[in-house]
MDTraj code that builds the backbone (N, CA, C; nanometers):
import mdtraj as md
import numpy as np

residues = "MET THR THR GLN ALA ASN LYS ALA SER THR LYS SER ALA PRO ALA LYS LYS SER ARG PHE SER PHE LEU ALA GLY VAL ALA ALA GLU LEU ARG LYS ALA HIS TRP PRO THR ARG GLN GLU ALA TRP ARG LEU SER LEU LEU VAL LEU ALA VAL CYS VAL VAL VAL GLY LEU ILE LEU GLY ALA LEU ASP LEU ALA PHE THR ARG LEU PHE LEU LEU LEU GLY GLY".split()
xyz = np.array([
    [1.1213, -3.7204, 3.4442],
    [1.0439, -3.6395, 3.4242],
    [1.0806, -3.6693, 3.2622],
    [1.2133, -3.6462, 3.2630],
    [1.2694, -3.6556, 3.0885],
    [1.2466, -3.7754, 3.0340],
    [1.1874, -3.8840, 3.1121],
    [1.1746, -4.0038, 3.0673],
    [0.9840, -4.0145, 2.9627],
    [0.9495, -3.9249, 3.0548],
    [0.8049, -3.9349, 3.0030],
    [0.8029, -3.8019, 2.9546],
    [0.8807, -3.7288, 2.9288],
    [0.8557, -3.6293, 2.7953],
    [0.9238, -3.7313, 2.6874],
    [1.0232, -3.7828, 2.6770],
    [1.0882, -3.8730, 2.5654],
    [0.9876, -3.9335, 2.5200],
    [0.9265, -4.0376, 2.5873],
    [0.8087, -4.1201, 2.5694],
    [0.6889, -4.0711, 2.5265],
    [0.6647, -3.9544, 2.5489],
    [0.5291, -3.8366, 2.4541],
    [0.6110, -3.8313, 2.3008],
    [0.7346, -3.7886, 2.3009],
    [0.7674, -3.7448, 2.2154],
    [0.7826, -3.8606, 2.0804],
    [0.7827, -3.9772, 2.1498],
    [0.8304, -4.0682, 2.0796],
    [0.6908, -4.1986, 1.9978],
    [0.5945, -4.1397, 2.0521],
    [0.4732, -4.1901, 1.9884],
    [0.4578, -4.1261, 1.8233],
    [0.4068, -4.2258, 1.7604],
    [0.3657, -4.1659, 1.6120],
    [0.2449, -4.1262, 1.6316],
    [0.2472, -4.0483, 1.5383],
    [0.1317, -3.9137, 1.4830],
    [-0.0051, -4.0642, 1.4196],
    [-0.0942, -4.0138, 1.4780],
    [-0.2247, -4.1245, 1.4000],
    [-0.2141, -4.1352, 1.2711],
    [-0.2532, -4.2305, 1.1900],
    [-0.2479, -4.2406, 1.0551],
    [-0.3372, -4.1284, 0.9852],
    [-0.2971, -4.0419, 0.8613],
    [-0.3925, -3.9301, 0.8163],
    [-0.5403, -4.0185, 0.7774],
    [-0.6284, -3.9893, 0.7527],
    [-0.7628, -4.0299, 0.7168],
    [-0.7486, -3.9375, 0.5596],
    [-0.8135, -4.0279, 0.4566],
    [-0.8227, -3.9442, 0.3234],
    [-0.9446, -3.8588, 0.3275],
    [-0.9561, -3.7743, 0.2277],
    [-1.0840, -3.6663, 0.2046],
    [-1.2377, -3.7316, 0.1960],
    [-1.1550, -3.8648, 0.1161],
    [-1.3229, -3.9493, 0.1177],
    [-1.3485, -3.9914, 0.2260],
    [-1.2953, -4.0440, 0.3415],
    [-1.3367, -4.0994, 0.4355],
    [-1.4029, -4.0282, 0.5275],
    [-1.3335, -3.8926, 0.5254],
    [-1.3961, -3.7797, 0.6113],
    [-1.5091, -3.7289, 0.5511],
    [-1.5493, -3.7255, 0.4290],
    [-1.7039, -3.7105, 0.3884],
    [-1.7914, -3.8133, 0.4041],
    [-1.7526, -3.9446, 0.3848],
    [-1.8165, -4.0332, 0.4195],
    [-1.8633, -4.0162, 0.5577],
    [-1.7874, -3.9786, 0.6597],
    [-1.8116, -3.9686, 0.8156],
    [-1.9124, -3.8746, 0.8180],
    [-1.9055, -3.7162, 0.7562],
    [-2.0186, -3.6304, 0.7533],
    [-2.1280, -3.6666, 0.7044],
    [-2.1159, -3.7821, 0.6428],
    [-2.2510, -3.7861, 0.5329],
    [-2.3197, -3.9177, 0.6490],
    [-2.2669, -3.9984, 0.7313],
    [-2.3131, -4.1184, 0.8084],
    [-2.3831, -4.0015, 0.9613],
    [-2.3041, -3.9182, 1.0118],
    [-2.3433, -3.8169, 1.0885],
    [-2.4962, -3.7556, 1.0657],
    [-2.4929, -3.6843, 0.9632],
    [-2.5941, -3.6305, 0.8951],
    [-2.7324, -3.6702, 0.9243],
    [-2.6465, -3.8522, 0.8242],
    [-2.8202, -3.9276, 0.8890],
    [-2.8568, -3.9891, 0.9892],
    [-2.7661, -3.9454, 1.0877],
    [-2.8053, -3.9686, 1.2080],
    [-2.8962, -3.8703, 1.3001],
    [-2.8718, -3.7546, 1.2513],
    [-2.9171, -3.6476, 1.3039],
    [-3.0931, -3.6226, 1.3000],
    [-3.1327, -3.5738, 1.3633],
    [-3.2952, -3.5137, 1.3681],
    [-3.3257, -3.4197, 1.2845],
    [-3.4125, -3.4800, 1.2011],
    [-3.4294, -3.3291, 1.1137],
    [-3.5796, -3.2730, 1.1484],
    [-3.5977, -3.1627, 1.1966],
    [-3.7216, -3.0968, 1.1931],
    [-3.8192, -3.1261, 1.0612],
    [-3.9753, -3.1758, 1.0933],
    [-4.0723, -3.2165, 0.9677],
    [-4.0949, -3.0511, 0.9199],
    [-4.1470, -3.0019, 0.7994],
    [-4.1231, -2.9060, 0.7526],
    [-4.2156, -2.8210, 0.8720],
    [-4.3265, -2.8602, 0.9082],
    [-4.4366, -2.7488, 0.9824],
    [-4.3803, -2.7129, 1.1125],
    [-4.2879, -2.8153, 1.1836],
    [-4.1862, -2.7703, 1.2858],
    [-4.0651, -2.6441, 1.2325],
    [-4.0330, -2.6782, 1.1367],
    [-3.9509, -2.5571, 1.0946],
    [-3.9582, -2.4363, 1.0260],
    [-4.1341, -2.4306, 0.9809],
    [-4.1722, -2.3292, 0.9615],
    [-4.2536, -2.2801, 1.0962],
    [-4.2936, -2.3363, 1.1665],
    [-4.3058, -2.3073, 1.3425],
    [-4.1755, -2.2049, 1.4050],
    [-4.0743, -2.3106, 1.3962],
    [-3.9855, -2.2069, 1.4764],
    [-3.9243, -2.1363, 1.4004],
    [-3.9271, -2.0854, 1.2062],
    [-3.8928, -1.9623, 1.1695],
    [-3.9605, -1.8651, 1.2098],
    [-4.1073, -1.8971, 1.2303],
    [-4.1689, -1.7692, 1.3028],
    [-4.1895, -1.7427, 1.4147],
    [-4.1463, -1.8150, 1.5125],
    [-4.0876, -1.8167, 1.6424],
    [-3.9426, -1.6861, 1.6362],
    [-3.8910, -1.6858, 1.5930],
    [-3.7328, -1.6430, 1.5355],
    [-3.7681, -1.5190, 1.4903],
    [-3.8174, -1.5092, 1.3830],
    [-3.8588, -1.3585, 1.3467],
    [-3.9678, -1.2826, 1.3939],
    [-4.0401, -1.3417, 1.5038],
    [-4.1192, -1.2381, 1.5819],
    [-4.0281, -1.2338, 1.7449],
    [-3.9343, -1.3012, 1.7560],
    [-3.8147, -1.2768, 1.8726],
    [-3.7723, -1.1663, 1.7976],
    [-3.7123, -1.1944, 1.6756],
    [-3.6378, -1.0396, 1.6262],
    [-3.7436, -0.9064, 1.5952],
    [-3.8449, -0.8880, 1.5896],
    [-3.9249, -0.8167, 1.5372],
    [-3.9314, -0.7443, 1.7390],
    [-3.9946, -0.8152, 1.7889],
    [-3.9870, -0.7524, 1.9410],
    [-3.8571, -0.7160, 1.9409],
    [-3.7346, -0.7467, 1.9893],
    [-3.6188, -0.7211, 2.0376],
    [-3.5992, -0.5763, 1.9395],
    [-3.6266, -0.5765, 1.8249],
    [-3.6066, -0.4791, 1.7247],
    [-3.6951, -0.3582, 1.7850],
    [-3.8067, -0.3915, 1.8422],
    [-3.9091, -0.2740, 1.8746],
    [-3.8557, -0.2214, 2.0116],
    [-3.7768, -0.3250, 2.0770],
    [-3.7823, -0.2684, 2.2313],
    [-3.6033, -0.1684, 2.2092],
    [-3.5224, -0.2326, 2.1404],
    [-3.4078, -0.1527, 2.0890],
    [-3.4759, 0.0181, 2.0199],
    [-3.5425, -0.0189, 1.9564],
    [-3.5982, 0.1224, 1.8713],
    [-3.6567, 0.2601, 1.9915],
    [-3.7205, 0.1368, 2.0616],
    [-3.7856, 0.2320, 2.1583],
    [-3.6620, 0.2840, 2.2926],
    [-3.5967, 0.2393, 2.2899],
    [-3.4952, 0.2861, 2.4141],
    [-3.3930, 0.3777, 2.3432],
    [-3.3306, 0.3186, 2.1901],
    [-3.2732, 0.4597, 2.1078],
    [-3.3580, 0.5743, 2.1033],
    [-3.4921, 0.5475, 2.0696],
    [-3.5583, 0.6981, 2.0741],
    [-3.5963, 0.7818, 2.1863],
    [-3.5839, 0.6955, 2.3290],
    [-3.5941, 0.7714, 2.4583],
    [-3.4740, 0.7910, 2.4470],
    [-3.3517, 0.7138, 2.4558],
    [-3.2530, 0.8352, 2.4858],
    [-3.1876, 0.9223, 2.3872],
    [-3.2277, 0.9234, 2.2814],
    [-3.2180, 1.0370, 2.1633],
    [-3.2867, 1.1339, 2.2394],
    [-3.4281, 1.1360, 2.2843],
    [-3.4918, 1.2293, 2.3193],
    [-3.4782, 1.2935, 2.4474],
    [-3.3863, 1.2066, 2.5098],
    [-3.3467, 1.2703, 2.6882],
    [-3.2277, 1.3367, 2.6100],
    [-3.1121, 1.2642, 2.5672],
    [-3.0275, 1.3764, 2.5383],
    [-3.0209, 1.4946, 2.4652],
    [-3.1303, 1.4981, 2.3832],
    [-3.1735, 1.6654, 2.3064],
    [-3.2304, 1.7121, 2.3988],
    [-3.2922, 1.6838, 2.5204],
    [-3.3505, 1.7483, 2.6251],
    [-3.2501, 1.7968, 2.6811],
    [-3.1748, 1.6892, 2.7336],
    [-3.0392, 1.7750, 2.8650],
    [-2.9649, 1.8425, 2.7699],
    [-2.8768, 1.8187, 2.6271],
    [-2.7844, 1.8655, 2.6062],
    [-2.8545, 1.9482, 2.5077],
    [-2.9747, 1.9638, 2.4343],
    [-3.0190, 2.0917, 2.3641],
    [-2.9716, 2.1252, 2.2072],
])
top = md.Topology()
chain = top.add_chain()
for i, resn in enumerate(residues, 1):
    res = top.add_residue(resn, chain, resSeq=i)
    for name in ("N", "CA", "C"):
        top.add_atom(name, md.element.get_by_symbol(name[0]), res)
traj = md.Trajectory(xyz[None], top)
């Protein structure tokens, strides 16, 4: 068991890459990504807005209902 620990500790660390090569890699990955069209982005943004409004209305209604319930019970 000790020899395995020694082997693990004697491995050299991987060479550090420069910041430029990191940024070049990031740019390469961004070029590979699928970007939505303007129409898709607009449609998805409206969908997110609609979901936010619906969730807000539901939470507001629940808040109002519980407020009135506790005022009714607690006076």
